[in-house]
N, C-alpha and C positions, 0 to 999 in steps of 0.2 A: 503494500499500500504506499502510495507517495505522501510524503510530507506535505503539510498544508501551510501555505503562507497567505498574508493578507496584504494587499496593497492599496494604501489609501492616498488619494490625491484629487484635488478638485479640476485638475487639468486632464481631460479624456486622452489627449494625445501621449502624454507620458505614461499614464495607466496602461493603454494599449501597448506601448512599446515594451514595457516591463513585463506585462503579461505574456507577450509573444516570446520574449527572451526565457522566461522562467518556466513556462507551462510544460517544456519537454521533461524537466526534472521534478517539478512540484505540481501538486494540485493549488491553483491560483484563485483565491478569493479577490473580489475588488469592491471599493467603496469610493464615493465621490464627495463624501462629507463627513463630518465629525459624528453626526448622529447615526449615519449609516454604518460607520466603522464600529460604533458600539454595538449595533444590531448584529453585524457580521462576526464580531469577535466572540459571539456566543457560540460559534461553530468551532471554537478552539483551535485556532492556528498555531503552529509551532513557532511562527516568526511573524512580525508585523513591520512592514515598510510604511512609514507614516510621514506624511507631508506636514510641515508646521504651518505655512501660510494658508489657512482655509478660512473662508467666511463663516459667520455665526458661531462656530466652536472651533478653535484653532488646534493645532497638533499638541500644544503643551497641555491644554485643557483636557483633550481626549486621553493623552497619556497618563495624566494623573488620575483620571477616572478608571482606566483600564487597570491601572496599578492596584487598585482596590481589590481586584479579584483574578488577576492572571499574572504569571510570572514569566511568560516566554519573553524572548529577546524582542526589543522595540528598537528599530533603527530609524532615526529621523532623517528625512529627506528635506533639504532647505537651501535657499540661496543666501541666508544669513551666514556671515563668516566671522562676527565679532566674537571675542572670547566670552564676554558676558552672556551672548546668546547660547553659546555652547554650554556654559555652566548652567543656565536656566533649563536647558534640555536634560542635562544629566540628573539635575535636582528633581525634575518632573518624573524621572524614572527611565530615562532612555538609556540603552546600552551602547549605542554608536551613533555617529553624526556623519552623514553623507552629504556633501556640499554640491549643489547643482551649479553648473552642468557637470555630470558625472560620467565616468567611463563604465558601460555596461558590464565589461569583463571584471573591473575592479569590484563593482557592486556585487556581482555574482560570486566573486572569491569572498568577499566580506560575508555574504548571506550563507554561503557554504561553511565558512569558518564557524560562525556563531552556532549553526545547527549542529556541526560536529561537536563542539564544546558542550552543548546541551545534551547531546547523547552521552558524552564522557561523564558529565555530571549525574545523569540519571543512572548510569552504569554503576557509579561509585556508590550510589545511595542503595543498590540493590545486591552489591557484592562486599563481603567482609573477608578479611585475611586474618588468619590465626596461625602464625608460624608457616609451616608448610602448607597448611590447609587454606583453600578458598572456597567460600560457600556463596553460591549465587542464588538468592531468594527468588529471584523472579523466574529464572530458568529451572529452579529446583534441583540444582546439581552441586555436587561436591567433588573436589579434586585435590589430590595431594601431590604437590609439584605439578607435572604435566599428566599425571596419571588420573583418569576418572575413578571415582569410588561409587560402585553400584549400590545405591540404597533403595529399599522399598519405599512405598509411600508413607507408612507409619514410621519407619526408620528415619526418613527425612523430616517429618513432623516433629519428632523427638529432638533431633538435632537442631532444627529451627527454633524451637521453643527454648532450649537450654542456651544455645549460642546467643540469641538475641537478648538474653538476660544474664549475660555472663556474671559469674560469681554469686547468683542468687540460687539458694537451695531449693529444689522442688521434691516434695514427697512422692511416692509412687501413686498414691490415690490422686493427687493433683494433676500429675502427668497424665495419668489414664483418663481422668474427666476431661481434660484440655483436648488431648489428642483423639481419643475414641468418642467422646461426648458422654454425657450422664446417662444415655440410653444405650451404651455399648454393651454387647453381649459377651462379657468375660469378667475377668478380675485384674486387679492391679499387679498380680504376678506375671501377667503378660509383659508388662513393662520392663521387668528384670530380664526376661528372655530376649526382648528386642534390644536392650542396652547391650546385652552380651553379644548379639550379633554385630551391633554397630562397632563396638570395641575391636571385634575380630577382624572387620572389614578395614576399619581405620588402622588397626595394628599391622596389616599387611603392607602398609605403605609408610608408616611412621612409627617411631618409638614412643612418641609423645602420648600421654594419657589424657585425651581431651575431655572425657566424661569421669569426673572423680566421684567416688562414694563418699558421701558423709555419713558415717555410721550412725544409725539410729534416726537419722533425719530423711535421707534421699540421696539426690544427685545434684551436682552443679557442674557448669562448663568451665573447664580450665584451659583457656586460651593461651 
């Protein structure tokens, strides 16, 4: 699925030019006023190209309003070149400032760079590293070094619960209720067997004991 960008400018020719350039790589939404930009932003674009000089509601006002509920990169397009104008733009919540007239190839490179940065940021939020271990919570995978560790759904659920709460002790009953649910057909003894299997699978790749037993209490993640 293509990433989505929103182009906002009251000059139809500029919008058409940018749309023609970007539509081969991205899904392109367009708006020709501040009000329309706010409406189109509800479709969750991954990046917004926003003109400052627009009638009724200018780009600065639009940006401030958008920043109340979206965090995607916003790149201002403007003929303004004064430092004070740039500062106002960044204070309104912009991520970059493109001065008109601009080179389409440079604009495209900046858009690509911002979207790559967003992907890296999102990836960092879903992957955590514990020594040799990398846990991708989005993809639900675990790797030790470059080697994948094959965990079942329940095994990963246990790893996820413990690793996202590193250092916190979870009793068997609590783990069972969290992973299997209160209506699970079994007992907390099942947790012991699953943790034994997880330890064996991790132990095939690393000597570090990631799941530590707290005697009389339960288990905790030892990253």
